[in-house]
Residue, then its C-alpha position, 0 to 999 in steps of 0.5 A: m499499500n502506498s503510504a502517501l495515500d494513507p487515509g490518516t495522512v489524507l485526513a491530516i492534510c484536509v484538517m490542516a487545509g481547513a485550519t489554514i482556510f479558517n485562519r486566513t478568513a478569520g484574520f481577514f474579517l477580524m482585521r476589519l475591526v481593528p483601526v489601522t493606526p501608524r503603529v498597527r501599520r508598522i506591525l503589519d509591515s514587519l510581519p513578512g520579514a518576521v515570518l521569514v526569519a522565524i522559518v529560516a533562523p533555526a536552520a541557520v543556527h543549527g549548522d546549515k551553511a547554505m541557509a546561514a549564507g542565504l540569511a546573511v545575504a538576505f539581510l544585506v540585500t534588504w538593508r541595501t535595497k529595502n525590497d523583500f522580493y530581491a532579498v528572498l531572491a538573492a538568498v535563494l540563489v546563494g543557498a542553491a549555489i552553495r549547495a550546488l558547489g557541495f559546501 
């Protein structure tokens, strides 16, 4: 039997998808009730970077050299260009290059 089609796995994926859909729609409707002050705007503007660092930083700290180099490049590109897209693109390219070279 193929373990990818295990009913428990399919159920877990469906439950997680439902939870994700609920959280996204609930956040959308709840944010309509929150007045967007300058402080709230700054918090919302910083969320994408915070999420990215929360995902990448643990891997970088625990010895993945490609991830650490990508994170460093992302910080530098963000600092120089103030553009999140370019930072992510540069980090992915640097990480892929380091892994391709076998480091």
